[in-house]
LOGU-470919 format. One record per residue (C-alpha): residue in three letters; x, y, z. Coordinates in nm, 2 decimals, padded with zeros to 4 digits, always signed. Last residue first. Example, Ala and Ser with C-alpha at 12.3 -4.5 7.8 and 13.67 -1.06 7.14 Angstrom:
2
type | px | py | pz
SER | +01.37 | -00.11 | +00.71 $
ALA | +01.23 | -00.45 | +00.78 $
//
This chain:
129
type | px | py | pz
HIS | +00.68 | +00.50 | -00.58 $
ARG | +00.43 | +00.31 | -00.78 $
GLN | +00.46 | +00.01 | -01.00 $
HIS | +00.22 | -00.18 | -01.23 $
SER | +00.09 | -00.53 | -01.30 $
LYS | -00.26 | -00.56 | -01.44 $
SER | -00.60 | -00.55 | -01.27 $
LYS | -00.85 | -00.82 | -01.16 $
THR | -01.20 | -00.73 | -01.05 $
ARG | -01.37 | -00.69 | -00.70 $
LYS | -01.33 | -00.32 | -00.63 $
ARG | -01.38 | -00.21 | -00.27 $
ALA | -01.04 | -00.29 | -00.13 $
LEU | -00.88 | -00.18 | -00.46 $
ARG | -01.02 | +00.17 | -00.42 $
GLN | -00.88 | +00.21 | -00.06 $
ASN | -00.56 | +00.04 | -00.16 $
SER | -00.51 | +00.31 | -00.43 $
TYR | -00.46 | +00.17 | -00.77 $
ARG | -00.75 | +00.33 | -00.96 $
PRO | -00.67 | +00.66 | -00.78 $
ASP | -00.35 | +00.71 | -00.99 $
GLY | -00.13 | +00.92 | -00.75 $
THR | +00.18 | +00.71 | -00.81 $
ILE | +00.10 | +00.47 | -01.10 $
GLU | +00.43 | +00.47 | -01.29 $
ARG | +00.45 | +00.21 | -01.57 $
GLY | +00.61 | -00.13 | -01.51 $
PHE | +00.93 | -00.20 | -01.33 $
TRP | +01.14 | -00.49 | -01.47 $
PRO | +01.42 | -00.25 | -01.60 $
PRO | +01.51 | -00.14 | -01.24 $
PRO | +01.40 | +00.21 | -01.14 $
ARG | +01.63 | +00.51 | -01.18 $
PHE | +01.59 | +00.74 | -00.88 $
ARG | +01.69 | +01.10 | -00.93 $
ARG | +01.33 | +01.23 | -00.95 $
ALA | +01.24 | +01.04 | -00.62 $
GLN | +01.54 | +01.18 | -00.44 $
GLN | +01.44 | +01.53 | -00.55 $
ARG | +01.09 | +01.48 | -00.44 $
SER | +01.23 | +01.42 | -00.09 $
ASN | +01.28 | +01.15 | +00.18 $
PHE | +01.19 | +00.87 | -00.06 $
GLU | +00.98 | +00.56 | -00.01 $
ILE | +00.97 | +00.29 | -00.28 $
ASP | +00.66 | +00.09 | -00.39 $
ALA | +00.63 | -00.19 | -00.64 $
THR | +00.29 | -00.32 | -00.74 $
ILE | +00.18 | -00.66 | -00.87 $
LEU | -00.17 | -00.74 | -00.98 $
GLY | -00.22 | -01.09 | -01.10 $
ARG | -00.47 | -01.20 | -00.84 $
HIS | -00.69 | -00.89 | -00.76 $
PRO | -00.99 | -01.09 | -00.63 $
ALA | -00.80 | -01.28 | -00.51 $
LYS | -00.44 | -01.23 | -00.39 $
TYR | -00.21 | -00.93 | -00.46 $
ILE | +00.17 | -00.94 | -00.49 $
ASP | +00.32 | -00.64 | -00.32 $
MET | +00.68 | -00.54 | -00.39 $
GLU | +00.83 | -00.31 | -00.14 $
ILE | +01.15 | -00.19 | -00.31 $
THR | +01.42 | -00.10 | -00.05 $
ARG | +01.68 | +00.16 | -00.13 $
GLY | +02.06 | +00.17 | -00.17 $
SER | +02.04 | +00.07 | -00.54 $
TYR | +01.80 | -00.21 | -00.48 $
PRO | +01.71 | -00.42 | -00.17 $
ILE | +01.39 | -00.61 | -00.22 $
LYS | +01.12 | -00.63 | +00.05 $
TYR | +00.84 | -00.87 | -00.04 $
ARG | +00.48 | -00.81 | +00.06 $
THR | +00.21 | -01.07 | +00.02 $
LYS | -00.14 | -00.94 | -00.05 $
SER | -00.50 | -00.96 | +00.08 $
ILE | -00.71 | -00.65 | +00.05 $
ARG | -01.03 | -00.59 | +00.25 $
ALA | -01.32 | -00.34 | +00.22 $
ASP | -01.65 | -00.52 | +00.26 $
ARG | -01.56 | -00.71 | +00.57 $
THR | -01.36 | -00.43 | +00.73 $
LEU | -01.59 | -00.38 | +01.03 $
PRO | -01.55 | -00.75 | +01.11 $
TRP | -01.18 | -00.68 | +01.20 $
LEU | -01.25 | -00.43 | +01.48 $
LYS | -01.31 | -00.68 | +01.76 $
ARG | -01.04 | -00.92 | +01.64 $
PHE | -00.79 | -00.63 | +01.63 $
GLN | -00.88 | -00.52 | +01.98 $
PRO | -00.82 | -00.88 | +02.11 $
GLU | -00.49 | -00.91 | +01.92 $
PRO | -00.33 | -00.60 | +02.09 $
ILE | -00.28 | -00.28 | +01.89 $
PRO | +00.04 | -00.13 | +01.73 $
ILE | +00.00 | +00.22 | +01.59 $
GLU | +00.12 | +00.30 | +01.23 $
GLU | +00.13 | +00.66 | +01.12 $
GLU | +00.16 | +00.76 | +00.76 $
LEU | +00.18 | +01.11 | +00.61 $
ARG | +00.17 | +01.12 | +00.23 $
ASN | +00.36 | +01.30 | -00.05 $
SER | +00.38 | +01.08 | -00.36 $
GLY | +00.01 | +01.07 | -00.42 $
HIS | -00.24 | +01.13 | -00.14 $
GLY | -00.28 | +01.29 | +00.19 $
ALA | -00.33 | +01.13 | +00.53 $
LYS | -00.27 | +00.77 | +00.62 $
ILE | -00.36 | +00.62 | +00.96 $
THR | -00.26 | +00.26 | +01.03 $
VAL | -00.42 | +00.05 | +01.31 $
PHE | -00.18 | -00.24 | +01.37 $
ARG | -00.15 | -00.61 | +01.45 $
GLN | +00.17 | -00.81 | +01.49 $
SER | +00.22 | -01.18 | +01.45 $
ASP | +00.32 | -01.16 | +01.08 $
LYS | +00.19 | -00.83 | +00.97 $
LYS | -00.18 | -00.78 | +01.02 $
ARG | -00.32 | -00.44 | +00.93 $
LEU | -00.63 | -00.25 | +01.01 $
ARG | -00.66 | +00.07 | +00.81 $
ILE | -00.77 | +00.43 | +00.85 $
GLU | -00.76 | +00.65 | +00.55 $
ILE | -00.76 | +01.03 | +00.55 $
ASP | -00.77 | +01.25 | +00.24 $
ARG | -01.15 | +01.23 | +00.21 $
ASN | -01.18 | +01.39 | +00.56 $
GLY | -01.03 | +01.71 | +00.42 $
MET | -00.67 | +01.82 | +00.43 $
//
């Protein structure tokens, strides 16, 4: 895995703050989330000025799984993605999405959070899992 395959993010979820490290791409990624105190988060946050995403996440139970639906705010207002985690490729292949899912975008670089954070235009609704 090269350096291009690693993302480091600052995240705010409710009253908690995290550094999240993601490695790999597409449907098979490693993700590690590390809690950090508010003062550290505030120190690091200005470094993200040109690469931020704002979205609201909803967790929806479906067929024994949890769909994480993200509704993006400006500048991507209107973009909605759905993400589902699987333990294996076989589980992912067997999954039958609900009828309201859009087209598959897993692995499509146009919809990676890294790309969206630097892109300032609207996109359409899609899903990924």
